[in-house]
Each structure stands twice: as structure tokens, then as C-alpha cells.
N, CA, C, O and CB atoms as a CASP TS submission, in Angstrom:
PFRMAT TS
TARGET T0000
AUTHOR 0000-0000-0000
METHOD Language model
MODEL 1
PARENT N/A
ATOM      1  N   MET     1      99.026  93.490  96.890  1.00  0.00           N
ATOM      2  CA  MET     1      97.684  93.722  96.049  1.00  0.00           C
ATOM      3  C   MET     1      98.489  93.982  94.712  1.00  0.00           C
ATOM      4  O   MET     1      98.966  95.113  94.807  1.00  0.00           O
ATOM      5  CB  MET     1      96.540  95.153  96.606  1.00  0.00           C
ATOM      6  N   ASP     2      98.816  93.439  93.582  1.00  0.00           N
ATOM      7  CA  ASP     2      99.538  93.921  92.361  1.00  0.00           C
ATOM      8  C   ASP     2      99.194  94.980  91.595  1.00  0.00           C
ATOM      9  O   ASP     2      98.639  93.986  91.126  1.00  0.00           O
ATOM     10  CB  ASP     2      99.595  93.055  91.539  1.00  0.00           C
ATOM     11  N   SER     3      99.004  95.708  91.131  1.00  0.00           N
ATOM     12  CA  SER     3      98.678  96.712  89.795  1.00  0.00           C
ATOM     13  C   SER     3      99.469  97.401  89.202  1.00  0.00           C
ATOM     14  O   SER     3     100.488  97.981  89.576  1.00  0.00           O
ATOM     15  CB  SER     3      97.875  97.639  89.950  1.00  0.00           C
ATOM     16  N   ILE     4      98.613  97.271  87.566  1.00  0.00           N
ATOM     17  CA  ILE     4      98.724  97.898  86.635  1.00  0.00           C
ATOM     18  C   ILE     4      97.869  99.108  86.201  1.00  0.00           C
ATOM     19  O   ILE     4      96.659  99.173  85.987  1.00  0.00           O
ATOM     20  CB  ILE     4      98.752  97.108  85.950  1.00  0.00           C
ATOM     21  N   TYR     5      99.104 100.311  86.113  1.00  0.00           N
ATOM     22  CA  TYR     5      97.871 101.128  86.126  1.00  0.00           C
ATOM     23  C   TYR     5      98.375 102.488  84.713  1.00  0.00           C
ATOM     24  O   TYR     5      99.516 102.948  84.730  1.00  0.00           O
ATOM     25  CB  TYR     5      97.582 101.869  88.115  1.00  0.00           C
ATOM     26  N   PHE     6      97.488 102.881  83.777  1.00  0.00           N
ATOM     27  CA  PHE     6      97.274 103.207  83.050  1.00  0.00           C
ATOM     28  C   PHE     6      96.549 104.298  82.303  1.00  0.00           C
ATOM     29  O   PHE     6      95.396 104.557  82.647  1.00  0.00           O
ATOM     30  CB  PHE     6      97.223 102.588  83.038  1.00  0.00           C
ATOM     31  N   GLN     7      97.092 104.938  81.353  1.00  0.00           N
ATOM     32  CA  GLN     7      95.548 106.108  81.124  1.00  0.00           C
ATOM     33  C   GLN     7      95.422 105.558  79.209  1.00  0.00           C
ATOM     34  O   GLN     7      96.133 105.036  78.350  1.00  0.00           O
ATOM     35  CB  GLN     7      96.118 108.776  81.449  1.00  0.00           C
ATOM     36  N   ASP     8      94.203 106.040  79.351  1.00  0.00           N
ATOM     37  CA  ASP     8      93.342 105.789  78.337  1.00  0.00           C
ATOM     38  C   ASP     8      93.417 106.832  77.736  1.00  0.00           C
ATOM     39  O   ASP     8      93.442 107.913  78.324  1.00  0.00           O
ATOM     40  CB  ASP     8      92.109 105.427  78.598  1.00  0.00           C
ATOM     41  N   PRO     9      93.473 106.698  76.301  1.00  0.00           N
ATOM     42  CA  PRO     9      92.981 107.717  75.327  1.00  0.00           C
ATOM     43  C   PRO     9      92.696 109.083  76.064  1.00  0.00           C
ATOM     44  O   PRO     9      93.166 110.001  75.391  1.00  0.00           O
ATOM     45  CB  PRO     9      91.644 107.184  74.598  1.00  0.00           C
ATOM     46  N   LEU    10      92.283 109.385  76.846  1.00  0.00           N
ATOM     47  CA  LEU    10      91.607 110.830  76.725  1.00  0.00           C
ATOM     48  C   LEU    10      91.989 111.058  78.904  1.00  0.00           C
ATOM     49  O   LEU    10      91.634 111.581  79.961  1.00  0.00           O
ATOM     50  CB  LEU    10      89.167 110.695  75.888  1.00  0.00           C
ATOM     51  N   GLY    11      93.023 110.090  78.156  1.00  0.00           N
ATOM     52  CA  GLY    11      93.705 110.687  79.723  1.00  0.00           C
ATOM     53  C   GLY    11      93.415 110.170  81.301  1.00  0.00           C
ATOM     54  O   GLY    11      94.150 110.335  82.275  1.00  0.00           O
ATOM     55  N   MET    12      92.152 109.515  81.246  1.00  0.00           N
ATOM     56  CA  MET    12      91.751 109.300  82.550  1.00  0.00           C
ATOM     57  C   MET    12      92.578 107.813  82.792  1.00  0.00           C
ATOM     58  O   MET    12      92.627 107.041  81.834  1.00  0.00           O
ATOM     59  CB  MET    12      89.977 109.297  82.709  1.00  0.00           C
ATOM     60  N   LEU    13      93.218 107.432  84.072  1.00  0.00           N
ATOM     61  CA  LEU    13      93.920 106.963  84.978  1.00  0.00           C
ATOM     62  C   LEU    13      92.990 105.558  85.045  1.00  0.00           C
ATOM     63  O   LEU    13      91.773 105.556  85.229  1.00  0.00           O
ATOM     64  CB  LEU    13      94.099 107.974  86.285  1.00  0.00           C
ATOM     65  N   ILE    14      93.978 104.157  84.821  1.00  0.00           N
ATOM     66  CA  ILE    14      93.197 103.074  85.086  1.00  0.00           C
ATOM     67  C   ILE    14      93.905 101.859  85.419  1.00  0.00           C
ATOM     68  O   ILE    14      94.777 101.297  84.756  1.00  0.00           O
ATOM     69  CB  ILE    14      92.392 102.855  84.056  1.00  0.00           C
ATOM     70  N   GLU    15      93.292 101.446  86.812  1.00  0.00           N
ATOM     71  CA  GLU    15      94.283 100.818  87.630  1.00  0.00           C
ATOM     72  C   GLU    15      93.289  99.383  87.596  1.00  0.00           C
ATOM     73  O   GLU    15      92.095  99.313  87.885  1.00  0.00           O
ATOM     74  CB  GLU    15      94.689 101.691  89.305  1.00  0.00           C
ATOM     75  N   LEU    16      94.259  98.220  87.118  1.00  0.00           N
ATOM     76  CA  LEU    16      93.850  97.003  87.377  1.00  0.00           C
ATOM     77  C   LEU    16      94.469  96.528  88.501  1.00  0.00           C
ATOM     78  O   LEU    16      95.553  96.980  88.869  1.00  0.00           O
ATOM     79  CB  LEU    16      94.010  96.207  86.364  1.00  0.00           C
ATOM     80  N   ALA    17      94.006  95.838  88.963  1.00  0.00           N
ATOM     81  CA  ALA    17      93.955  95.154  90.726  1.00  0.00           C
ATOM     82  C   ALA    17      93.964  93.741  90.635  1.00  0.00           C
ATOM     83  O   ALA    17      93.420  93.229  89.656  1.00  0.00           O
ATOM     84  CB  ALA    17      92.434  95.524  91.732  1.00  0.00           C
ATOM     85  N   SER    18      94.781  92.637  91.968  1.00  0.00           N
ATOM     86  CA  SER    18      94.776  91.573  91.173  1.00  0.00           C
ATOM     87  C   SER    18      94.912  91.158  92.979  1.00  0.00           C
ATOM     88  O   SER    18      96.107  90.882  93.080  1.00  0.00           O
ATOM     89  CB  SER    18      96.013  91.250  89.660  1.00  0.00           C
ATOM     90  N   TYR    19      94.354  91.010  94.226  1.00  0.00           N
ATOM     91  CA  TYR    19      94.123  90.662  95.439  1.00  0.00           C
ATOM     92  C   TYR    19      96.287  88.843  95.175  1.00  0.00           C
ATOM     93  O   TYR    19      96.599  87.996  94.337  1.00  0.00           O
ATOM     94  CB  TYR    19      91.482  89.954  95.587  1.00  0.00           C
ATOM     95  N   ARG    20      96.715  89.212  96.121  1.00  0.00           N
ATOM     96  CA  ARG    20      97.736  88.319  96.004  1.00  0.00           C
ATOM     97  C   ARG    20      97.812  86.844  96.701  1.00  0.00           C
ATOM     98  O   ARG    20      98.611  85.909  96.654  1.00  0.00           O
ATOM     99  CB  ARG    20      98.738  89.029  96.399  1.00  0.00           C
ATOM    100  N   PHE    21      95.803  87.269  97.792  1.00  0.00           N
ATOM    101  CA  PHE    21      95.793  86.271  98.380  1.00  0.00           C
ATOM    102  C   PHE    21      94.729  85.426  98.058  1.00  0.00           C
ATOM    103  O   PHE    21      94.063  86.184  97.354  1.00  0.00           O
ATOM    104  CB  PHE    21      95.886  86.526  99.501  1.00  0.00           C
ATOM    105  N   ASP    22      93.956  84.092  98.105  1.00  0.00           N
ATOM    106  CA  ASP    22      92.993  83.940  98.371  1.00  0.00           C
ATOM    107  C   ASP    22      92.155  83.780  99.690  1.00  0.00           C
ATOM    108  O   ASP    22      92.597  82.996 100.530  1.00  0.00           O
ATOM    109  CB  ASP    22      92.991  83.329  97.794  1.00  0.00           C
ATOM    110  N   PRO    23      91.323  84.259  99.876  1.00  0.00           N
ATOM    111  CA  PRO    23      90.964  84.197 101.465  1.00  0.00           C
ATOM    112  C   PRO    23      90.502  83.099 101.698  1.00  0.00           C
ATOM    113  O   PRO    23      90.199  82.600 100.614  1.00  0.00           O
ATOM    114  CB  PRO    23      90.003  85.134 102.029  1.00  0.00           C
ATOM    115  N   PRO    24      90.113  81.965 103.077  1.00  0.00           N
ATOM    116  CA  PRO    24      90.106  80.864 103.757  1.00  0.00           C
ATOM    117  C   PRO    24      88.622  81.097 102.940  1.00  0.00           C
ATOM    118  O   PRO    24      88.111  81.882 102.142  1.00  0.00           O
ATOM    119  CB  PRO    24      90.472  80.705 105.538  1.00  0.00           C
ATOM    120  N   HIS    25      88.307  79.909 103.673  1.00  0.00           N
ATOM    121  CA  HIS    25      86.415  79.327 102.459  1.00  0.00           C
ATOM    122  C   HIS    25      85.928  80.183 104.137  1.00  0.00           C
ATOM    123  O   HIS    25      86.519  80.146 105.216  1.00  0.00           O
ATOM    124  CB  HIS    25      85.568  76.340 101.971  1.00  0.00           C
ATOM    125  N   GLY    26      85.035  80.677 103.864  1.00  0.00           N
ATOM    126  CA  GLY    26      83.763  81.445 104.539  1.00  0.00           C
ATOM    127  C   GLY    26      84.223  82.457 104.945  1.00  0.00           C
ATOM    128  O   GLY    26      83.799  82.890 106.017  1.00  0.00           O
ATOM    129  N   HIS    27      85.457  83.319 104.075  1.00  0.00           N
ATOM    130  CA  HIS    27      85.310  84.620 104.503  1.00  0.00           C
ATOM    131  C   HIS    27      85.399  85.239 103.736  1.00  0.00           C
ATOM    132  O   HIS    27      84.902  84.719 102.737  1.00  0.00           O
ATOM    133  CB  HIS    27      85.914  85.068 105.281  1.00  0.00           C
ATOM    134  N   THR    28      86.119  86.990 103.391  1.00  0.00           N
ATOM    135  CA  THR    28      85.798  87.565 101.622  1.00  0.00           C
ATOM    136  C   THR    28      87.150  88.295 102.352  1.00  0.00           C
ATOM    137  O   THR    28      87.406  88.528 103.534  1.00  0.00           O
ATOM    138  CB  THR    28      83.887  88.754 100.812  1.00  0.00           C
ATOM    139  N   HIS    29      88.086  88.610 100.764  1.00  0.00           N
ATOM    140  CA  HIS    29      89.035  89.560 101.368  1.00  0.00           C
ATOM    141  C   HIS    29      89.378  90.839 102.184  1.00  0.00           C
ATOM    142  O   HIS    29      90.451  91.290 102.586  1.00  0.00           O
ATOM    143  CB  HIS    29      89.386  89.740 100.752  1.00  0.00           C
ATOM    144  N   ALA    30      87.863  91.342 102.306  1.00  0.00           N
ATOM    145  CA  ALA    30      87.751  92.205 103.180  1.00  0.00           C
ATOM    146  C   ALA    30      88.070  92.017 104.620  1.00  0.00           C
ATOM    147  O   ALA    30      88.604  92.883 105.313  1.00  0.00           O
ATOM    148  CB  ALA    30      86.692  92.541 103.046  1.00  0.00           C
ATOM    149  N   ASP    31      87.636  90.576 105.123  1.00  0.00           N
ATOM    150  CA  ASP    31      87.566  90.174 106.300  1.00  0.00           C
ATOM    151  C   ASP    31      89.132  89.755 106.693  1.00  0.00           C
ATOM    152  O   ASP    31      89.575  89.674 107.838  1.00  0.00           O
ATOM    153  CB  ASP    31      86.485  89.083 106.371  1.00  0.00           C
ATOM    154  N   VAL    32      89.840  89.516 105.483  1.00  0.00           N
ATOM    155  CA  VAL    32      91.723  89.544 105.508  1.00  0.00           C
ATOM    156  C   VAL    32      92.190  90.456 105.606  1.00  0.00           C
ATOM    157  O   VAL    32      93.113  90.570 106.412  1.00  0.00           O
ATOM    158  CB  VAL    32      92.552  89.167 104.478  1.00  0.00           C
ATOM    159  N   LEU    33      91.897  91.201 105.064  1.00  0.00           N
ATOM    160  CA  LEU    33      92.599  93.142 104.712  1.00  0.00           C
ATOM    161  C   LEU    33      92.442  93.836 106.399  1.00  0.00           C
ATOM    162  O   LEU    33      93.370  94.364 107.012  1.00  0.00           O
ATOM    163  CB  LEU    33      91.033  94.527 103.140  1.00  0.00           C
ATOM    164  N   MET    34      90.607  93.611 107.058  1.00  0.00           N
ATOM    165  CA  MET    34      90.348  94.191 108.393  1.00  0.00           C
ATOM    166  C   MET    34      91.652  93.054 109.622  1.00  0.00           C
ATOM    167  O   MET    34      92.451  93.658 110.337  1.00  0.00           O
ATOM    168  CB  MET    34      88.194  93.936 108.755  1.00  0.00           C
ATOM    169  N   GLU    35      91.602  91.481 109.622  1.00  0.00           N
ATOM    170  CA  GLU    35      92.396  92.060 110.473  1.00  0.00           C
ATOM    171  C   GLU    35      94.032  91.417 110.153  1.00  0.00           C
ATOM    172  O   GLU    35      94.589  90.570 110.852  1.00  0.00           O
ATOM    173  CB  GLU    35      91.752  91.777 111.979  1.00  0.00           C
ATOM    174  N   ALA    36      94.475  91.919 109.197  1.00  0.00           N
ATOM    175  CA  ALA    36      95.953  92.438 108.205  1.00  0.00           C
ATOM    176  C   ALA    36      95.485  93.641 109.373  1.00  0.00           C
ATOM    177  O   ALA    36      95.557  93.405 110.579  1.00  0.00           O
ATOM    178  CB  ALA    36      95.995  92.818 105.831  1.00  0.00           C
ATOM    179  N   HIS    37      95.252  94.275 109.109  1.00  0.00           N
ATOM    180  CA  HIS    37      95.133  96.185 109.525  1.00  0.00           C
ATOM    181  C   HIS    37      95.562  96.249 111.179  1.00  0.00           C
ATOM    182  O   HIS    37      96.409  96.939 111.747  1.00  0.00           O
ATOM    183  CB  HIS    37      93.008  97.017 109.349  1.00  0.00           C
ATOM    184  N   GLY    38      94.376  94.980 111.827  1.00  0.00           N
ATOM    185  CA  GLY    38      94.393  95.255 112.965  1.00  0.00           C
ATOM    186  C   GLY    38      95.775  94.685 114.057  1.00  0.00           C
ATOM    187  O   GLY    38      96.365  95.035 115.079  1.00  0.00           O
ATOM    188  N   ILE    39      95.778  93.545 112.991  1.00  0.00           N
ATOM    189  CA  ILE    39      97.966  93.056 113.542  1.00  0.00           C
ATOM    190  C   ILE    39      99.070  94.458 112.810  1.00  0.00           C
ATOM    191  O   ILE    39     100.031  95.087 113.254  1.00  0.00           O
ATOM    192  CB  ILE    39      98.854  90.733 112.149  1.00  0.00           C
ATOM    193  N   ARG    40      98.600  94.469 112.008  1.00  0.00           N
ATOM    194  CA  ARG    40      99.240  96.175 111.346  1.00  0.00           C
ATOM    195  C   ARG    40      99.081  97.087 112.398  1.00  0.00           C
ATOM    196  O   ARG    40      99.912  96.875 113.282  1.00  0.00           O
ATOM    197  CB  ARG    40      98.292  96.983 109.902  1.00  0.00           C
ATOM    198  N   VAL    41      98.264  98.102 112.657  1.00  0.00           N
ATOM    199  CA  VAL    41      98.408  98.565 113.906  1.00  0.00           C
ATOM    200  C   VAL    41      98.724  97.743 114.878  1.00  0.00           C
ATOM    201  O   VAL    41      99.383  98.460 115.631  1.00  0.00           O
ATOM    202  CB  VAL    41      97.458  99.124 114.243  1.00  0.00           C
ATOM    203  N   ALA    42      98.674  96.683 115.349  1.00  0.00           N
ATOM    204  CA  ALA    42      98.950  96.802 116.616  1.00  0.00           C
ATOM    205  C   ALA    42     100.479  96.796 116.764  1.00  0.00           C
ATOM    206  O   ALA    42     101.026  97.496 117.617  1.00  0.00           O
ATOM    207  CB  ALA    42      98.265  95.767 117.364  1.00  0.00           C
ATOM    208  N   ARG    43     101.177  95.988 115.913  1.00  0.00           N
ATOM    209  CA  ARG    43     102.621  95.834 115.741  1.00  0.00           C
ATOM    210  C   ARG    43     103.374  97.732 115.103  1.00  0.00           C
ATOM    211  O   ARG    43     104.602  97.794 115.167  1.00  0.00           O
ATOM    212  CB  ARG    43     102.786  94.258 114.323  1.00  0.00           C
ATOM    213  N   GLY    44     102.853  98.671 114.724  1.00  0.00           N
ATOM    214  CA  GLY    44     102.940  99.471 115.200  1.00  0.00           C
ATOM    215  C   GLY    44     103.520  99.534 113.548  1.00  0.00           C
ATOM    216  O   GLY    44     104.123 100.594 113.380  1.00  0.00           O
ATOM    217  N   ASP    45     103.497  98.857 112.563  1.00  0.00           N
ATOM    218  CA  ASP    45     103.773  98.602 111.338  1.00  0.00           C
ATOM    219  C   ASP    45     103.338  99.924 110.612  1.00  0.00           C
ATOM    220  O   ASP    45     102.314 100.599 110.724  1.00  0.00           O
ATOM    221  CB  ASP    45     103.113  97.314 110.887  1.00  0.00           C
ATOM    222  N   TYR    46     104.678 100.097 109.675  1.00  0.00           N
ATOM    223  CA  TYR    46     103.241 101.297 108.058  1.00  0.00           C
ATOM    224  C   TYR    46     101.708 101.082 107.550  1.00  0.00           C
ATOM    225  O   TYR    46     100.655 101.717 107.502  1.00  0.00           O
ATOM    226  CB  TYR    46     103.810 101.076 106.164  1.00  0.00           C
ATOM    227  N   ALA    47     102.576  98.932 106.958  1.00  0.00           N
ATOM    228  CA  ALA    47     101.604  99.396 106.378  1.00  0.00           C
ATOM    229  C   ALA    47     101.673  98.076 106.183  1.00  0.00           C
ATOM    230  O   ALA    47     102.837  97.703 106.336  1.00  0.00           O
ATOM    231  CB  ALA    47     101.513 100.507 105.425  1.00  0.00           C
ATOM    232  N   ILE    48     100.779  97.003 105.852  1.00  0.00           N
ATOM    233  CA  ILE    48     100.222  96.190 105.277  1.00  0.00           C
ATOM    234  C   ILE    48     101.419  95.579 105.098  1.00  0.00           C
ATOM    235  O   ILE    48     102.282  96.328 104.641  1.00  0.00           O
ATOM    236  CB  ILE    48      99.380  96.519 104.281  1.00  0.00           C
ATOM    237  N   ALA    49     101.960  93.776 105.441  1.00  0.00           N
ATOM    238  CA  ALA    49     102.850  93.580 104.456  1.00  0.00           C
ATOM    239  C   ALA    49     101.858  91.123 104.536  1.00  0.00           C
ATOM    240  O   ALA    49     100.853  90.653 105.068  1.00  0.00           O
ATOM    241  CB  ALA    49     105.311  94.270 105.240  1.00  0.00           C
ATOM    242  N   GLU    50     102.888  90.581 103.764  1.00  0.00           N
ATOM    243  CA  GLU    50     102.436  89.840 103.516  1.00  0.00           C
ATOM    244  C   GLU    50     102.434  89.294 104.707  1.00  0.00           C
ATOM    245  O   GLU    50     101.270  89.061 105.031  1.00  0.00           O
ATOM    246  CB  GLU    50     102.774  89.400 102.588  1.00  0.00           C
ATOM    247  N   ALA    51     103.314  88.925 105.651  1.00  0.00           N
ATOM    248  CA  ALA    51     103.490  88.611 107.093  1.00  0.00           C
ATOM    249  C   ALA    51     101.817  89.078 108.091  1.00  0.00           C
ATOM    250  O   ALA    51     101.201  88.377 108.893  1.00  0.00           O
ATOM    251  CB  ALA    51     105.068  89.688 107.630  1.00  0.00           C
ATOM    252  N   HIS    52     101.604  90.074 107.753  1.00  0.00           N
ATOM    253  CA  HIS    52     100.549  90.538 108.414  1.00  0.00           C
ATOM    254  C   HIS    52      99.356  89.785 107.802  1.00  0.00           C
ATOM    255  O   HIS    52      98.445  89.544 108.595  1.00  0.00           O
ATOM    256  CB  HIS    52     100.471  92.046 108.335  1.00  0.00           C
ATOM    257  N   LEU    53      99.162  89.279 106.253  1.00  0.00           N
ATOM    258  CA  LEU    53      98.246  88.303 105.477  1.00  0.00           C
ATOM    259  C   LEU    53      98.156  87.181 105.823  1.00  0.00           C
ATOM    260  O   LEU    53      97.106  86.655 105.452  1.00  0.00           O
ATOM    261  CB  LEU    53      98.480  88.130 104.301  1.00  0.00           C
ATOM    262  N   ALA    54      98.789  86.581 106.370  1.00  0.00           N
ATOM    263  CA  ALA    54      99.630  85.012 106.641  1.00  0.00           C
ATOM    264  C   ALA    54      99.649  84.894 107.816  1.00  0.00           C
ATOM    265  O   ALA    54      99.905  83.750 108.191  1.00  0.00           O
ATOM    266  CB  ALA    54     101.154  84.758 106.201  1.00  0.00           C
ATOM    267  N   ASP    55      99.429  85.845 108.814  1.00  0.00           N
ATOM    268  CA  ASP    55      98.574  85.302 110.494  1.00  0.00           C
ATOM    269  C   ASP    55      97.606  85.734 110.306  1.00  0.00           C
ATOM    270  O   ASP    55      96.817  84.829 110.579  1.00  0.00           O
ATOM    271  CB  ASP    55      98.974  85.800 112.071  1.00  0.00           C
ATOM    272  N   ALA    56      96.560  87.366 109.709  1.00  0.00           N
ATOM    273  CA  ALA    56      95.268  87.368 109.296  1.00  0.00           C
ATOM    274  C   ALA    56      94.281  85.756 109.511  1.00  0.00           C
ATOM    275  O   ALA    56      93.457  85.225 110.256  1.00  0.00           O
ATOM    276  CB  ALA    56      95.457  87.841 107.733  1.00  0.00           C
ATOM    277  N   ILE    57      95.232  85.479 108.029  1.00  0.00           N
ATOM    278  CA  ILE    57      94.562  84.291 107.620  1.00  0.00           C
ATOM    279  C   ILE    57      94.220  82.957 108.415  1.00  0.00           C
ATOM    280  O   ILE    57      93.224  82.236 108.469  1.00  0.00           O
ATOM    281  CB  ILE    57      95.233  83.946 106.673  1.00  0.00           C
ATOM    282  N   GLU    58      95.529  82.941 109.031  1.00  0.00           N
ATOM    283  CA  GLU    58      95.677  82.098 110.389  1.00  0.00           C
ATOM    284  C   GLU    58      94.599  82.093 111.071  1.00  0.00           C
ATOM    285  O   GLU    58      93.729  81.251 110.847  1.00  0.00           O
ATOM    286  CB  GLU    58      96.675  82.534 111.321  1.00  0.00           C
ATOM    287  N   ALA    59      94.390  83.590 112.589  1.00  0.00           N
ATOM    288  CA  ALA    59      94.003  84.151 112.948  1.00  0.00           C
ATOM    289  C   ALA    59      92.390  83.481 112.807  1.00  0.00           C
ATOM    290  O   ALA    59      91.751  83.061 113.772  1.00  0.00           O
ATOM    291  CB  ALA    59      94.562  85.200 112.549  1.00  0.00           C
ATOM    292  N   LEU    60      91.983  83.489 111.609  1.00  0.00           N
ATOM    293  CA  LEU    60      90.370  83.743 111.015  1.00  0.00           C
ATOM    294  C   LEU    60      90.612  81.781 111.322  1.00  0.00           C
ATOM    295  O   LEU    60      90.180  81.179 112.305  1.00  0.00           O
ATOM    296  CB  LEU    60      89.956  84.744 108.703  1.00  0.00           C
ATOM    297  N   VAL    61      91.151  81.363 110.533  1.00  0.00           N
ATOM    298  CA  VAL    61      90.877  79.802 110.145  1.00  0.00           C
ATOM    299  C   VAL    61      90.921  79.027 112.004  1.00  0.00           C
ATOM    300  O   VAL    61      90.260  78.168 112.588  1.00  0.00           O
ATOM    301  CB  VAL    61      92.562  79.047 108.756  1.00  0.00           C
ATOM    302  N   ASP    62      92.277  80.078 112.429  1.00  0.00           N
ATOM    303  CA  ASP    62      91.995  79.428 113.776  1.00  0.00           C
ATOM    304  C   ASP    62      90.368  79.701 115.240  1.00  0.00           C
ATOM    305  O   ASP    62      89.834  78.955 116.061  1.00  0.00           O
ATOM    306  CB  ASP    62      93.484  79.947 114.411  1.00  0.00           C
ATOM    307  N   ARG    63      90.143  81.457 114.744  1.00  0.00           N
ATOM    308  CA  ARG    63      88.630  81.140 115.102  1.00  0.00           C
ATOM    309  C   ARG    63      87.203  81.145 114.455  1.00  0.00           C
ATOM    310  O   ARG    63      86.292  81.885 114.827  1.00  0.00           O
ATOM    311  CB  ARG    63      88.423  81.825 115.924  1.00  0.00           C
ATOM    312  N   SER    64      87.110  80.103 113.299  1.00  0.00           N
ATOM    313  CA  SER    64      86.233  79.854 112.071  1.00  0.00           C
ATOM    314  C   SER    64      86.086  78.176 112.560  1.00  0.00           C
ATOM    315  O   SER    64      85.239  77.412 112.097  1.00  0.00           O
ATOM    316  CB  SER    64      87.086  80.265 110.275  1.00  0.00           C
ATOM    317  N   ARG    65      87.008  77.848 113.492  1.00  0.00           N
ATOM    318  CA  ARG    65      87.063  75.947 113.746  1.00  0.00           C
ATOM    319  C   ARG    65      87.567  75.827 114.900  1.00  0.00           C
ATOM    320  O   ARG    65      88.493  76.380 115.493  1.00  0.00           O
ATOM    321  CB  ARG    65      88.084  74.895 112.712  1.00  0.00           C
ATOM    322  N   ALA    66      86.278  74.424 115.327  1.00  0.00           N
ATOM    323  CA  ALA    66      86.214  74.425 116.910  1.00  0.00           C
ATOM    324  C   ALA    66      87.433  73.813 117.433  1.00  0.00           C
ATOM    325  O   ALA    66      88.431  73.711 116.719  1.00  0.00           O
ATOM    326  CB  ALA    66      84.953  73.611 117.504  1.00  0.00           C
ATOM    327  N   THR    67      87.407  73.417 118.591  1.00  0.00           N
ATOM    328  CA  THR    67      88.775  73.079 118.753  1.00  0.00           C
ATOM    329  C   THR    67      88.344  72.403 120.423  1.00  0.00           C
ATOM    330  O   THR    67      87.687  73.045 121.242  1.00  0.00           O
ATOM    331  CB  THR    67      90.050  74.626 118.565  1.00  0.00           C
ATOM    332  N   LEU    68      88.786  71.248 120.619  1.00  0.00           N
ATOM    333  CA  LEU    68      88.388  70.586 121.954  1.00  0.00           C
ATOM    334  C   LEU    68      89.089  71.057 123.280  1.00  0.00           C
ATOM    335  O   LEU    68      88.862  70.652 124.420  1.00  0.00           O
ATOM    336  CB  LEU    68      88.660  69.101 121.834  1.00  0.00           C
ATOM    337  N   THR    69      90.082  72.098 122.826  1.00  0.00           N
ATOM    338  CA  THR    69      91.435  72.312 123.895  1.00  0.00           C
ATOM    339  C   THR    69      90.504  73.404 124.625  1.00  0.00           C
ATOM    340  O   THR    69      89.697  74.168 124.094  1.00  0.00           O
ATOM    341  CB  THR    69      93.296  72.999 123.131  1.00  0.00           C
ATOM    342  N   ARG    70      90.837  73.270 125.999  1.00  0.00           N
ATOM    343  CA  ARG    70      89.847  73.553 127.458  1.00  0.00           C
ATOM    344  C   ARG    70      90.619  75.685 126.727  1.00  0.00           C
ATOM    345  O   ARG    70      91.376  75.949 125.792  1.00  0.00           O
ATOM    346  CB  ARG    70      90.801  72.327 130.039  1.00  0.00           C
ATOM    347  N   GLY    71      90.179  76.267 127.358  1.00  0.00           N
ATOM    348  CA  GLY    71      90.640  77.597 127.127  1.00  0.00           C
ATOM    349  C   GLY    71      89.906  78.775 126.054  1.00  0.00           C
ATOM    350  O   GLY    71      89.545  79.949 126.146  1.00  0.00           O
ATOM    351  N   ARG    72      89.925  77.650 124.942  1.00  0.00           N
ATOM    352  CA  ARG    72      89.855  77.976 123.243  1.00  0.00           C
ATOM    353  C   ARG    72      87.793  77.685 123.162  1.00  0.00           C
ATOM    354  O   ARG    72      86.879  76.923 123.479  1.00  0.00           O
ATOM    355  CB  ARG    72      91.233  76.281 121.919  1.00  0.00           C
ATOM    356  N   ASP    73      88.169  79.075 122.430  1.00  0.00           N
ATOM    357  CA  ASP    73      86.038  79.325 121.724  1.00  0.00           C
ATOM    358  C   ASP    73      85.887  78.322 120.487  1.00  0.00           C
ATOM    359  O   ASP    73      84.815  78.238 119.888  1.00  0.00           O
ATOM    360  CB  ASP    73      85.503  81.483 120.724  1.00  0.00           C
TER
END
């Protein structure tokens, strides 16, 4: 996520944020972040990184597509 922080004239801190990724069709940003969080925890990493997001998107797409390969649902 890219963020810009600034204070308004009354001193209130405001954040403008933008995700760096688009979720795959049929999924939300929250779906991707939850999957990435699980990957991060499993790997013992401190914070979600781009590699976690990429792996999360790949996992969500793989699980949402039908396959003819045995052993996969």
C-alpha cells in the first residue's frame, strides 16, 4: 500500500492510501490480504511483502479454477 500523510488546518492527521495490487476476479482486497497474512505467518516473516501478495493472488486463482488434475479440487 502506498500512503501519503498530512495534517489539515486543524491538526487532524489524514492518510490517503492506495493498494499496489488488484485482486483477482471474484475476490476482494481483503481476501488477498487475509491469504497473504496466512502466508506471512507460515513463513515467520515480520510483515506482508510483495512476494506474499503475489503468492496469495496465485493461491486464490488456483483454488477458484476447476482442474482435471487428480488430487486437486
